[in-house]
N, C-alpha and C positions, 0 to 999 in steps of 0.2 A: 453618156447622155441617158439612155433608158436604164433606170435602176428601179428595182422593185422593193416595196416596203418590207416584204418578207426577208429579203437579203440582209437589210440593215438590222433587223430585229433578231437574228440568230447569232448568239454569242460566238460559237466556234465554227459555224457552218457558213462560210462565205462562198458564193459562186465566183466563177472566174471573172473578176472585176477588172478587165483589161482597160486600157485606154491609151491616150496619147501621151507620151513622155515628153521629152525635150521641149521646153518652151522658152519663152523670152529670157534671154540672159540680161538684157538691159531694158527693162520695161519702163519707159519714161512717161509718166502721166503729164497731163496738161497742167499749166500753172494754176488753173482753178482748183485742182485737186491736190497738188503737192507743193510743199514748201521747198523741197529739195529734188534731187535726181532720183533714179529708180531704186527699187521699191520692193514689191511683195513677191517673194519666192519661197514656196513652202510645201507643206504636206497636210493631208487630212489625218488626224490622229483619231481613228475610229474606236468605238467602245462605249461611249456614253449613250448611244442610240440603241444599243442592244436590248433585247428582252421586252417583255410586256410592261405596262405602266406600273404594275405592282411588283416588279422584279426587285430582288435584294441586291444592294450594292456589294460588289466584290464576289457575288455568286452569279448573277444574271447580267450584270453590266459593270463597266469600269471606266475610269478616266486615266489618262496617261500618267505614268510615273515620272519622277524627276529625271531618272536615268534616261528614259526615252526622250524626254523633252531636251535634255542636255546634249544627247547624241545629235539630234537634228540641228540644234544651234551650232554645234561644232562643225557641221557639214555646210554651214553657210546659209541655212534657211532663215528667212526673216518673218515668216508668218505661219501660224498653225490654224487650220480650219478645224473647229471643235464642234463635232456633232453631239446633239443631246435630244431627248424626247420632250416635246411640249407638254404632254399629259403628266409627265413625271414632275416637271418643274411647276406646272399650274394644274393641280389635281381637279379643280372645279373651274369651269369657264366663268370669267368675271370675278373669280376669287383671288385670294392672296397667293403669292408664290410660296412654294414649300421651302421652309427655312433650311432644312438639311440639304436638299438638293441644290439650292442656291449657294450654300456654303461650299459644297463640292466644286461647283463651277467656279466660284470666286477663288477658291484655293488653287485650282488648276490654272486659272488665268494669272494668278500671282506667280506661279512657277514659270509660266511661259514668259511673262514680263521680266522676271528675275534673270532669265537667260537671254534677254535682249530682243525677243521676238514679239511681233504683233499677234493678235488673235482675232479670228473671224468667228463670231457666234453663229451657229448653224442649227436652228430647229429642224431636225431631220425627219420631217413628217409627210413629205410628198403631197402637201396641200390638204391634209386631213388632221382632225382632232379625233382620236380614236378612229371610228369608222365613218365619221361625218365630214363631208367635204366642206372646206372653208367657203363661206358665203351661203351655207345652208343651215337653218336653225338646228341646234343651238349654236353651232360654230359660225355665227354670222360675221359679217365684216366688222361690226362693232366689237364683237368678242375678240376677233383677231387684233383689232386696234388696241383693245384693253390689255391684251397680253403684252403687246409691244410697248405700251406706255409703262407698264409695271417693270418690264425688263430694262427698258431704256433708263428709267430713273436710277436703277442700281449701277449703271455704267456710264451715265451721262458725262460726256466730255473727258473721259479717262483716255489719256493718250495711249495709242496702240490697241484700242478696242474698236472693231468694226462690227456692223450689224448686217447679217445676211438674212433677209426676210423669211425665206423658206427654202428648203431643199426640194427641188424638182417637182413642182406642181405638175400634174399630168393630164387628167381627164376633165379638167375644168375649162370652160370656154375662156378664150383670151380676154374677151371684154369683161367677164366676171372676175377673172384674176386681176385685171388692172384695177377694178374697183376695190378689191381686197388690199392690194399692194398700196394704193393711194391712202386707204384708211389707216394702214399701219404707219406709213410715212407721216401723215398728219399727226398721229398720236405721238410718234417719236419727237417730232419738232415741237409739239405742244407742251411737252414737259421740259423743254429747253435743251434737249440733247442735240449736239452739233456733230455727232459722229458720222463717219462715212457709211452710207447705206448701199448694200449690193442688192440689186433687184433682178430676180429671175423672170423668165417668161413661163408660159404653160408648155405642154408637150415635152416635159422633162427638161425644159430650157435648153433643148438641143441646138447646137450651132448649125447642124445640117438642115434643120427644119425652120430656122429662125425667120425666114421670109416666105414660108409656106403656110397656107391656111389649113392647119391640121385640125383645129377645133375652135370654132367661134372667132375666126380671124387670125391673121398672121401676127406673130410676135413683133416682127419687124415693122409692122404698121400700127398695130394696136398699142404696143408698149411705148410708143412715142408719146402716149398720153400720160406718162408718169409726171406727177406734179410734186416738186419738192421746193418749198420756199427758199431753201438755202442753195439749191442747185449743186448739191454735194452728194452725188450718187453715181454708181456705175452699174452696168448690166452684167449679170453673171450668166455665163453659158457653160455647158459641158459638152464634151465630144469624145467619142470612142472610135476605134479603128477596125472593129470586126464587121462582118458582113451586114449585120442589121443595126449597127451602132448601139448595141445594148451593153457592151462591156462584159459579156458573159461567155465569150469564146476565146480560146488561146491563140487563134491565128488572126491575121489582119487583112482579109480580103477586101475590107472597106477602107484601106489606107488612103487610096486615091480620093475617095469621096470625102474622107475626113480632112485631107489637105484642102480640098476645094471648099469645104464648109468653113474652115478657118479663114481662108481667103475671102469668102463671101461676107463673113461677119466683119472682117477688117475693113472691107470696102463700105459696108453699111455704117460702121462707126465713124469713118472719115466723112462720109456723105452727110451724116446727121450731126456731126460735131459732138459725138458721145464718147464715153470711155467704157472699156470692157475688162472683165476678169474671168479667166478660165478656172472655174472652181473645182473641176474634177478632170483628171486625165491620168494615164498610167500605161504600162506595157510590160509584157514579158520580154525575155531576151531573144525572142523570135526575130530572125533576120529581117523579114518583111515589115514587122512592126517597127523595128528600130529605124528602118529606112524611111518609112512614112513619118515617124516622129521627127526625124531630122529635118524633113521638109517643113513640117509645122513649126518647128523651132525657128527655122530661117525666116519664115513669113512673119512670125510675131516679133522677132528681134529686129527685123527690118522696118517694122511699123510700131515701134515703141512709143510713138506719140499718142496712140489710142489704147494700148494695152497696159493696164495697171500691174498685172502680174498673174500668178497662177498658184494652185495648190494641188499637189499630186495625190491621187487616190491609190493606195493608202498604206497606212501603217497603224500600229497600235499594239499594246502589250499582249493582247489576246489573239492577234492574227496568227494563224497556223503557219508553220514553216513551209508547208507544201503549197501554199497559195502562190501561184507563179508571179504575181505582181506585187507581192508584199515586199516592202523595203525596211520593215522593222528589223533592228539589229538581232541577229541570232548567232549561235556558235558557228564557226566556219567562215569562209571567205565572204567578203562584202559582195552583194549582188551587183552585176553589171549595171543595172538600172540606177542603183544608188550612186555608183561611181560617176555615171554620166550626169545624174541629177545634181550632184555636188559640184561638178565642173561648171554646169550652167549657173547654179546659184552663186558660186563664188566669182563668176565673171561680172556680176552686177555690182553696183556701188550705190551708196546713198540710201536715204530713207524717205518714206512718204509720211505726211501728217494724216493721222486717222481722225483728227478733229479739226473742223474748220474754225480758224480764229474768229473771234467776235468782231463784228464790224466789217467783215469781208464777204 
């Protein structure tokens, strides 16, 4: 849930990004969202969000190699959440996308699709462009919509490509974030893109605070105001198991609260006839963490009618071997988390359509 911009922007210095592991083995979306059975089971491949906007590719930031992508495909993953920096892709608000950066993203998507997985595009900006909050000039709602219109044109109606509006907006009022999200959705649909859209809330899009008035209204109330003419979207939430739900501690004193949070969001999704996606979770091999994660998995697998899937945080070519929640392949035995994640992933079957068919 709570992740800090500084964490994502440090190439080799990641704090203890714990989370919830085990999730839905058979996450069956509603017929409105899926042509087939379950669906999205994957990982975040971190690296494209590292460094400052002027960082040098291969030195300050990176995208996953084909070896890494192939490894997770072999483990049964069906989706990769792909973080990148908005400022690097669109150096000037309202301006064209950077051709070199766009090509890197397209090439990475090509590799992910080559290995049979879907990809979730993730502007990993925490609700900001540089140091300006979305909704505040010059990063206005219109500027945010413009960015998404330009990006959506590049990937409109490409099967297997999902649009995640923003990673973890946090100190923006829920009502203001709703306006920004709706502006982006309007822009995406205006250019003819029928791709599935994942919509976060504010307050880090935390499952544990989803129905609490953290800032400017509760996500669970305000974000019901999402307007999509295609009704082809889902809510993205994040949840960690440490004491403060920050994902920065190696123990899981908050495991019980995390289980309750997933139960709460599940009930909310059912009550409001919505769908959800757990965009970040993960864990060390700590006994208490794994116990809590097992409970979360049970809840989600038992309620696969409302959960589209999940993506584990995290892996990536530059993730250090001493990061306790890293499942990136390294020399030595496979990590227990990865073995468990693979079991869960391979228990699922079928695929979801990432593009809504015309006329439906």
